[in-house]
N, C-alpha and C positions, 0 to 999 in steps of 0.2 A: 414823552421821553425822547432824549437826544439820540441821534443815530451816530454811532462811532465812525463809520466810514465817511459819512458826510462831513462831520466835524474835522476828521483827519485830513480829508481832501481840502477843506477850507484852510486849515493850518498850513498845509503844504503849498497851497496856491498863494499864500500870504495875503489873504483877503484882509481888508481893513479892520474887520471886527472879529478876531479869533476869540475862542472861548477863553475865559480865565483859566489859569493853570490848575486851580483847585477843582473846577468843574471837569476839566479834561482828565485829571487824575481819578476823579470819581467814576467817570465814564470808562476809563481804562480798567479800573478795578472791577467794575460791573461786568465788563467784557471778559476779564480774566476768570471771574467766578462762573460765568456762562460757559466759557471754554473748558474749565475744570469739570463742570457738571456733564458737559458733552463727552469729555474724555472718559469720565467714570461710567457713563451710560454705554459708551462704545466698548469699554473693558468688560462691563457686565454682559453685553451682547456677545462679545467674543468668547467669554467663558461659557455662556449658554450654548453657543454654536459648537464649541469643543465638547461639551457634555452630550449634546445631541449627536455629534459625530461619533463619539466614543460609544454611546448606546447603540447607534446604528451599526457600528463596526462589530460590537459584541453580538448584536442580534444577527448580523450577516455571518459572523464566525460560528455562532451557535447553529444557525440554519444550515450552513455549509457542513459543519461537523455532523449534524443529524442526517443530512443527505448522504454524506460519505459513509457513515455507519450503516445506513439502510442499504446502500449500494454494496457495501462489503458483505453484509448479511445475505443479500440476494445472490452475490457472486459465490459465496460459500455454499449456499443451497444448490445453485446450478452445478458447482464443481462436485458436490456430493452425488447429485443425480447422474452426472456424466460418469462418475466412477462406478456407480451401481450398474449403469448400462454396460460399462466396460467389463465388469465382473461377469455379466451374463454372456457377453461376447467371448470372454476368455473361457468360460465353461463350454460354450459352443465349439470353440476351436479345439479344446481338449477332446470333446466328443468326436469332432471331425477327424482328428489324428487317429483315434482308436477305432473309427468306423470301418476302416479298410477301403473306403471309397477315395480314390485318388482325386477325383473331380471335387468332391465335397471338401477334402483337405486343402486343395488349391484355392477354392473359393473362400474358405475360412482364413487361409494365410493372407489372401488379398484384402479381405475385410480388416484383418488385424493390422496390416501395414497401412492401409488408408486411414484407419482410426487414429494413428499417431499424428498425422498432419492436422486432422480436425481438432484433436486435443490440444496440440501445440498452439493452434490459432486461438484457443480459449485460455491460454496461459497454464495448461496442465501438461506436465511431463511424466511419461510412464517410466517407472524405475524397475530395474532388474533385468539383466540380460545374461544369457549363458556365456561363460568365458570371462566375465568381469571378475576383478579381484574383490574379495570380501571387503565391504565398507559398512561398518556398524551404523553409520548415519542413514543409510538407505536399505540395508538388508537386515532381515531377522533370520537367523539360522534355525531351520526346522530339523535338519538331519545332516549327517556327513557320510560320504560313501567313497570307496575307491573308484577312480576314473582315470582316463588317460591325461586329464588336465593336471597341472601342478596344484600343490596344496593351496587351500584357501581361495580357490576359484569357484565361481558358481557353475554347477553342473546342470542344475535344473531349477526353473522358476515355478514354484507351486502356486503362487498368487502374486500378481504384479503389485508394485507399490506406486504411489503417485505423489508428485510435488505440484503444488498450486501457488503460482506467483512467489516462488522462492521458499515456501514453507512445505516441509514434508508432511503430508496428510496421513500417509500410511507407508510403512516400509515394506519392501518386497519380501515375501516368505520364500526362502531358497534352501536348496540342498547344496552343500559345498564338497569339494574334492578333498580326500585325505591323501591324495597323491596317485601317481600312475601304477604303483605296485601294491598289491595286497600284502600287507605286513603279516609276519608269522603270528600265530594265535596269541602268544604271550604279549607281543608288541601291539596287537590290535586293541587289547583292553586298555593299555596305557595310552595309546593313540586316541581312542574314543574319550577317555577321561580328560584328556588335555583340552578338549573342546568346551567342556562345561565347567 
């Protein structure tokens, strides 16, 4: 079989015996067919590479999604465990306040304050503080009572609430103020009914 490059070089060099035009045309046609076949093979390979890439990408995405879901589940379990421990600490602090021991109460207060920093480092924020305005997003009203605080202010936190990575896991159970003055008996009934 004739070599296209060799024959083309001969033709370009104007050697005395170039190929006849018909043979040269056949040679060019054969080379064009070979080039077309190579182009088709390259297109097929490109398509296969794209398919493999898409499969790998889907697989990576699926693996990444499964990993993220597993990590979220793990984080949720850790947050639930941390909140359970905080509930125990909160009960201990309530006990310390009622114990009459100033030293025990001071230790409990210190533990409670230090736990805030630990929780925040894990993405957990404690909700519910005395003096806050009532916020239905983070508070659940358990009772209302007269106090020196203005109306709809938290006078007592019965159980802390918690937010984890922006999601409220549990709202704080609170007692809110009905205002600084104790209303007269007739007004008290109306006042209490207005809360519910």
